[in-house]
C-alpha positions as CSV (number, residue, x, y, z in Angstrom):
1,M,29.5,51.3,14.4
2,F,29.8,48.6,17.0
3,Y,26.1,48.4,17.9
4,P,25.4,45.4,15.5
5,L,28.0,43.5,17.5
6,I,26.4,44.0,20.9
7,R,22.8,44.0,19.9
8,P,22.5,40.2,19.9
9,A,23.7,40.2,23.5
10,L,21.2,42.9,24.5
11,F,18.4,41.1,22.7
12,R,19.1,37.9,24.7
13,L,18.2,39.9,27.9
14,Q,14.7,40.7,28.9
15,P,13.7,44.0,27.2
16,E,13.3,45.9,30.4
17,T,16.6,44.6,31.7
18,A,18.4,45.7,28.5
19,H,16.6,49.0,28.6
20,H,17.9,49.7,32.2
21,L,21.4,48.6,31.5
22,T,21.6,50.7,28.3
23,L,20.6,53.9,30.2
24,V,23.0,53.1,33.0
25,G,25.8,52.5,30.4
26,L,25.1,55.6,28.5
27,Q,25.2,57.7,31.6
28,A,28.4,56.1,32.8
29,L,30.1,56.8,29.6
30,T,29.6,60.6,30.1
31,R,32.2,60.4,32.9
32,L,34.8,59.9,30.1
33,G,34.1,63.4,28.8
34,R,35.5,64.0,25.4
35,F,36.7,60.4,25.3
36,N,33.2,59.1,25.4
37,P,33.1,56.8,22.3
38,L,29.4,57.5,21.7
39,A,29.6,61.3,21.9
40,R,28.5,63.0,18.8
41,C,27.9,66.6,17.8
42,P,26.5,66.4,14.3
43,K,26.0,69.6,12.4
44,G,22.3,70.0,11.6
45,R,20.1,72.7,10.4
46,P,18.7,74.7,13.3
47,R,15.0,75.1,13.5
48,S,12.8,77.6,15.3
49,V,9.7,75.9,16.6
50,M,7.3,76.9,19.4
51,G,9.5,79.9,20.0
52,L,12.5,77.7,20.8
53,E,15.7,77.3,18.9
54,F,16.5,73.7,18.2
55,P,20.1,73.0,17.0
56,N,18.8,70.2,14.8
57,P,15.3,68.7,14.2
58,V,15.9,65.2,15.7
59,G,14.6,64.6,19.2
60,L,14.2,61.7,21.6
61,A,10.6,60.6,22.1
62,A,9.1,60.3,25.6
63,G,9.1,56.9,27.2
64,L,12.8,56.0,26.9
65,D,13.9,58.0,29.9
66,K,10.8,58.3,32.1
67,N,12.6,59.8,35.1
68,G,15.2,62.1,33.7
69,A,17.9,59.6,34.7
70,C,20.0,59.7,31.6
71,L,19.9,63.3,30.3
72,E,23.7,63.6,29.8
73,G,24.1,60.1,28.3
74,L,21.3,60.6,25.8
75,G,22.2,64.2,25.1
76,A,25.7,63.1,24.1
77,L,24.3,61.2,21.2
78,G,23.6,64.3,19.2
79,F,19.9,64.9,19.7
80,G,18.5,68.4,19.0
81,F,16.2,67.9,22.0
82,L,15.1,65.4,24.6
83,E,11.6,64.6,25.8
84,I,11.4,62.8,29.2
85,G,8.5,61.2,31.0
86,T,5.7,60.4,31.0
87,V,5.6,61.5,34.6
88,T,2.6,61.5,36.9
89,P,1.9,63.5,40.1
90,R,2.6,60.5,42.3
91,P,5.0,57.6,41.8
92,Q,3.5,54.5,40.4
93,P,4.9,51.1,39.4
94,G,3.0,50.7,36.2
95,N,1.5,47.4,34.9
96,L,2.8,44.1,36.0
97,P,5.7,42.6,34.0
98,P,6.3,41.3,31.4
99,R,5.1,44.5,29.8
100,L,7.6,45.1,27.0
101,F,8.0,42.9,24.0
102,R,10.3,42.9,20.9
103,L,9.1,41.9,17.5
104,P,12.4,41.9,15.6
105,E,11.0,40.7,12.3
106,A,9.1,43.9,12.1
107,E,11.5,46.2,13.9
108,A,8.7,46.9,16.4
109,L,7.9,46.9,20.1
110,I,4.8,46.4,22.0
111,N,4.6,48.0,25.4
112,R,2.0,48.1,28.2
113,M,4.3,49.9,30.7
114,G,1.5,51.9,32.2
115,F,3.3,55.2,33.1
116,N,5.7,53.5,35.5
117,N,7.7,56.4,37.0
118,K,9.1,57.8,40.2
119,G,6.8,60.8,40.3
120,V,7.1,64.4,39.2
121,D,9.1,65.6,42.3
122,Y,11.9,63.1,41.5
123,L,12.0,64.0,37.9
124,V,12.2,67.7,38.6
125,E,15.1,67.2,40.9
126,R,16.9,65.2,38.2
127,V,16.4,68.0,35.7
128,K,17.6,70.6,38.2
129,A,20.8,68.5,38.8
130,T,21.6,67.7,35.2
131,R,24.7,69.0,33.3
132,Y,22.9,68.7,30.0
133,T,22.3,72.1,28.6
134,G,20.1,71.3,25.6
135,I,16.3,71.5,25.2
136,V,14.4,69.3,27.6
137,G,10.7,68.7,27.1
138,I,8.7,67.0,29.9
139,N,5.8,64.7,29.1
140,I,3.0,64.7,31.7
141,G,0.1,62.3,32.4
142,K,-2.4,61.2,35.0
143,N,-2.1,58.6,37.7
144,R,-3.8,55.3,36.9
145,D,-6.1,55.5,39.9
146,T,-7.3,59.1,39.1
147,A,-10.7,59.0,37.5
148,V,-10.9,60.4,34.0
149,E,-13.3,63.1,35.1
150,N,-10.6,64.3,37.6
151,A,-7.7,64.0,35.1
152,L,-7.3,67.8,34.8
153,E,-6.2,68.0,38.4
154,D,-3.3,65.6,37.8
155,Y,-2.2,67.4,34.7
156,L,-2.3,70.7,36.5
157,A,-0.3,69.3,39.4
158,C,2.4,68.2,37.0
159,L,2.4,71.4,35.0
160,R,2.9,73.4,38.2
161,K,5.8,71.3,39.3
162,V,7.7,71.1,35.9
163,Y,7.0,74.6,34.6
164,A,10.2,76.1,36.0
165,V,12.5,73.5,34.5
166,A,10.9,72.5,31.2
167,A,11.7,74.0,27.9
168,Y,8.3,72.8,26.8
169,V,5.6,70.5,28.3
170,T,3.8,67.7,26.5
171,V,0.3,66.6,27.5
172,N,0.0,62.9,27.0
173,I,-3.6,61.9,26.3
174,S,-2.9,59.1,23.9
175,S,-1.2,56.2,25.6
176,P,-3.3,53.1,25.2
177,N,-2.0,51.7,28.5
178,T,-3.9,53.9,31.0
179,P,-7.6,53.0,31.1
180,G,-9.8,55.8,29.8
181,L,-6.9,58.1,28.9
182,R,-7.7,58.3,25.2
183,S,-11.2,59.5,25.9
184,L,-9.5,62.9,26.7
185,Q,-8.6,63.3,23.1
186,T,-12.1,64.4,21.9
187,G,-15.2,66.4,22.6
188,E,-16.0,68.0,25.9
189,N,-13.2,66.1,27.7
190,L,-10.6,67.6,25.5
191,D,-12.0,71.1,25.7
192,H,-12.2,70.9,29.5
193,L,-8.6,69.7,29.8
194,L,-7.1,72.2,27.4
195,A,-9.0,75.2,28.8
196,G,-7.8,74.3,32.3
197,L,-4.2,73.9,31.2
198,A,-4.2,77.0,29.1
199,A,-5.6,79.1,32.0
200,E,-3.0,77.7,34.4
201,R,-0.2,78.3,31.9
202,E,-1.1,82.0,31.8
203,T,-0.9,82.1,35.6
204,L,2.4,80.4,35.7
205,A,3.7,82.6,32.9
206,Q,3.1,85.6,35.1
207,Q,4.6,83.9,38.1
208,Y,7.8,82.8,36.3
209,Q,8.0,85.6,33.8
210,K,8.3,83.1,30.9
211,R,5.9,81.4,28.6
212,V,6.5,77.6,28.4
213,P,5.1,76.1,25.2
214,L,2.4,73.4,25.5
215,A,2.3,70.4,23.1
216,V,-0.4,67.7,23.0
217,K,0.5,64.1,22.0
218,I,-2.2,62.3,20.1
219,A,-2.8,58.7,18.9
220,P,-2.5,57.4,15.4
221,D,-5.9,55.6,15.7
222,L,-8.0,58.6,14.8
223,E,-10.6,59.2,12.1
224,P,-10.4,62.3,9.9
225,A,-13.3,63.9,11.8
226,D,-11.4,63.4,15.1
227,I,-8.3,65.1,13.6
228,E,-10.4,68.1,12.5
229,S,-11.9,68.4,16.0
230,I,-8.6,68.0,17.8
231,A,-7.0,70.6,15.5
232,D,-9.8,73.1,16.2
233,A,-9.5,72.6,19.9
234,L,-5.7,73.0,19.9
235,L,-6.0,76.3,18.0
236,R,-8.8,77.7,20.1
237,H,-7.0,77.0,23.4
238,G,-3.6,78.4,22.2
239,I,-1.7,75.1,22.3
240,D,1.8,75.5,20.7
241,A,2.3,72.1,18.9
242,V,0.9,68.7,18.3
243,I,3.0,65.5,18.5
244,A,1.8,62.9,16.0
245,T,1.8,60.1,17.1
246,N,1.9,57.8,20.0
247,T,1.8,54.0,19.7
248,T,-1.1,52.2,18.0
249,A,-3.6,49.7,19.2
250,S,-3.7,48.2,15.7
251,R,-1.7,45.1,14.8
252,A,-1.6,45.7,11.1
253,G,1.8,44.6,9.8
254,V,2.7,42.3,12.6
255,E,-0.1,39.7,12.3
256,G,1.1,36.2,13.2
257,L,4.5,37.3,14.7
258,P,5.5,36.1,18.2
259,H,4.1,38.5,20.8
260,A,1.9,40.3,18.2
261,E,-1.2,39.6,20.3
262,E,0.1,41.0,23.5
263,T,-1.9,43.9,24.9
264,G,-0.3,47.3,24.6
265,G,0.8,49.9,22.2
266,L,2.7,49.0,19.0
267,S,5.6,51.1,17.9
268,G,8.3,51.0,15.3
269,K,8.2,50.4,11.5
270,P,4.6,49.0,11.3
271,V,3.2,52.4,12.6
272,F,5.3,54.5,10.2
273,E,2.8,54.8,7.3
274,R,-0.2,55.4,9.6
275,S,1.6,57.9,11.7
276,T,2.8,59.8,8.6
277,Q,-0.7,59.9,7.2
278,V,-1.9,61.5,10.5
279,V,0.9,64.1,10.2
280,R,-0.2,64.8,6.7
281,Q,-3.9,65.1,7.7
282,F,-3.0,67.5,10.6
283,A,-0.9,69.6,8.3
284,A,-3.7,70.0,5.9
285,V,-6.2,71.0,8.6
286,L,-3.8,73.2,10.5
287,D,-2.5,74.9,7.4
288,G,0.7,76.1,9.0
289,K,-1.1,77.6,12.1
290,L,0.5,75.1,14.5
291,P,3.8,73.1,14.2
292,I,3.7,69.3,14.1
293,I,6.3,67.1,15.8
294,A,6.3,63.7,14.0
295,C,7.0,60.5,15.8
296,G,6.4,56.9,14.7
297,G,8.5,54.3,13.0
298,I,11.5,56.5,12.1
299,A,14.6,54.4,11.5
300,S,16.5,56.3,8.8
301,A,17.1,59.8,7.4
302,D,14.7,59.0,4.6
303,D,12.0,58.1,7.1
304,A,12.6,61.4,8.9
305,R,12.5,63.3,5.6
306,Q,9.2,61.8,4.7
307,K,7.8,63.0,8.0
308,L,9.1,66.5,7.3
309,D,7.7,66.4,3.8
310,A,4.3,65.4,5.2
311,G,4.3,68.7,7.2
312,A,6.3,68.1,10.4
313,S,8.7,70.7,11.7
314,L,10.6,68.3,14.1
315,V,10.9,64.5,14.4
316,Q,11.3,62.2,17.4
317,I,12.7,58.7,17.6
318,Y,12.6,55.8,20.1
319,T,12.0,52.3,18.7
320,G,14.5,52.9,15.9
321,L,17.2,53.4,18.5
322,I,16.5,49.9,19.9
323,Y,17.1,48.3,16.5
324,R,19.6,50.6,14.8
325,G,21.6,51.8,17.8
326,P,22.8,55.2,19.0
327,G,24.5,56.0,15.7
328,L,21.0,56.5,14.2
329,V,20.8,60.0,15.7
330,S,23.7,61.5,13.9
331,A,23.0,59.5,10.8
332,I,19.5,61.2,10.6
333,V,20.9,64.6,11.4
334,R,23.5,64.4,8.8
335,G,21.1,62.9,6.3
336,L,18.7,65.8,6.7
């Protein structure tokens, strides 16, 4: 694969610049059709999860394509499903740059993007216009300037807008880069949010004559008691899956490295073990009553297998793509 040859050039660019150029390049290559050098259709084992049929268990994690700008380009790499977003009701610029940092020695990233996106209306139009025919999940969040006590209204606004075009919807309450967001993961805040979303989903299911699955994405920085409480709430409110996990606020494994002290969420290899532990803990508590989608530090087929062995039904990758390149997708699919 040629990615090791071009990675040094990409890594000389600012991370956000490289990110943007990569998405533009992937999308441009789709114009070549069957001559696209990156196009892959690896044969994987189909999986039935959340009532959906996934052609293989390897998906794209949210955050890479926030606005649905590169569905065809990413879909050509051989993913079993794509998750786009996080999207908010209104467009927002996110935090001030620099806000994305590479830690190559640890195959890690730190980001404090802050849900930068063009708003839910833009994303919905992109999904409507796409030629990609695979499974598209849409990850939703709240605007930064929406108070936590009013967060439900933002999530409801997004749910209503994306419902018709999403294969499933992920409720992001675990990003460390929106103040107060993680307080929605526990206690009365979580119950209030999930009750409101579940009720609205039933209304929308009647309106559209289809039931779109709801997943909730949680943080790796949870205590066992938090995991038990979250699992109980997910089951009580009829949520269809849990995604474990988002980025971590911890800096374990990157101490002393350049950029390690930057504010934001850490992703990549250093979060692998903790994320897998959370998957295992959720699997024990849920006891097969709810599927788990594992995300965090996956950079090989063996990594993905460990997540599945821990109790996950599907896996998602993001940071691994940055360091290993687009061939990682088909390598994991084939390896599984």
